[in-house]
Steps between C-alpha positions, in 0.01 A plus 500: 500500500282794398165449676418388853184483709425534871207373705392463862330187625367340816433706811581869467772649718607861570801581282382312191439833326854612580622177342286545188626858468859383525453225240342742253757774541800267513378333182460834323841613631650185346330565166218246531129522433311409816146362516271464797286188536185581696339254745789256511479169317131555429581817309778318317246246376246769407757719326466792742845631410594865448822681427629710789702820494683699762191710566291182539661445839510858624359567847463135599806432718310609813184300429409162648343222298601461135404710198531186287237326714514136605277199447492127564501297178381141496523498121877562510536168681388327180724441194238670282503813717877524495505449123259790455714717730807419293323589175403839643855575611634387165255730318652796687856383433575464871834328563532512879277525809532647849260322737428675830345270761556204727497117497201457270624764257844341475358149466295612202794693352731199529259270318427764235867562427575129477215451252550803277850629568426866576763613752346599834650670805291547813480765772398396855160666549325363810442631852579159653880525456509123443699484174843340513765711327436847639535653846168678465207484261327805356216601731617323814634809676179693435285210621701472822468872567126491426458211747719678753291817484187295565664311789605830661142626487355175631747504788359837610151359541633172642679691775200722568275199566749238624421283199681214331506549122572232242599681179507302176737607223553353153734204464335179384832318459752746645525700821723788393233768541393360838856486633609850399173675588483301824848606610441860398158505666619351827288186475520253787463206261544449126358188334625396155474195269875429516511421873273289719273706723507405870149591612567385855780755528270771369226403746741493794625848420159653436363360825749717685463805280339728759791445738751633247325692222172681444444354155647259250546479123527168315588518128386201294601421141189374320669168417598395852447127557267566796264700277420864434479767770133432579562126540809546716329760718213260567741216587687722744180640649363149557820398680520809721128509593522835675191722452698805611736478203376684192608342169474676163596411142598734216571372148695754297439328166550679169581834659857366502510490121397860441637845563790708377823299489780587741826647374655154538241336273524777240878460487484118499241497221706743295822301546337168411330648194828636368679172574231296323534700177878485512475127562289451189746704292786289636326180392363381835173309520287293737636687801409770752689823553532556874714698743720320754762673714426817297601331176297381202473122477323281246340185641345225281120484524530139613695609809271796570202268499653183643739618771370610840595842629547464877404752763786687665602298807609817679149640459347186651744515791417866552126429518557244776722735701277806468183315598592470871 
């Protein structure tokens, strides 16, 4: 193998740049030519591919987002689109790919490799932390700390006005951000897609809030089965029917995706990038390079996509205990 390429796809996450930097410099260290594919699969189809050097990734490790950009590509879902992408890679002599992203990225990579045989190793780039085969995903730690900083600030105003705040964090299918930011932020309740929300328990507790606490914080993952934060707040408000209780909603949204990555995400991105390149050189394909128990592991894309990564039961127990 003499030439490899790297791209980022799907939602951006802090630490992707650290991962790109590691892929480029590890590849060069191993004697490879490294190419960057801009705008994910869409750029692969359009031939937006450029050779990268060590200086190409200077001064990016501290930056959020991704210098390679990201884009959704409906065309890559078609056989014709994938054929065009293959022709462009072939024209550059690219023999291996590092794909940085999440479920959608790995699904596309798996199909592409099976059709055209270009070895592909993935790196777990998503703030949701929902990929099986790694303890943490690149960007998760930063997203949690961003949410936590916001929760701390909201708690100040909640306490000042005796308000009940419902704070919505990202997590359409997974509650990892909600759980960790909720515990760290001292939330009274955390609502996630993985567990059934008991609204009656929430209502009972909030009815008695003034007897025990001056304010309350409820953290809601956007994919909770009872709805988003606005919907849940309205349901609770309708059940309590107390005009003296002041309910507010804050949706943190895409602020969780941005910002400078934490030291943890910079290190994780760098480790995964190095492992992905070494995996390609060793003949691995259709797998993700992750870190589990502080060791590099390679997990087949099919498992990353198909197997559920459960929430930590100790964390769920802790939320219940600390909410009294």
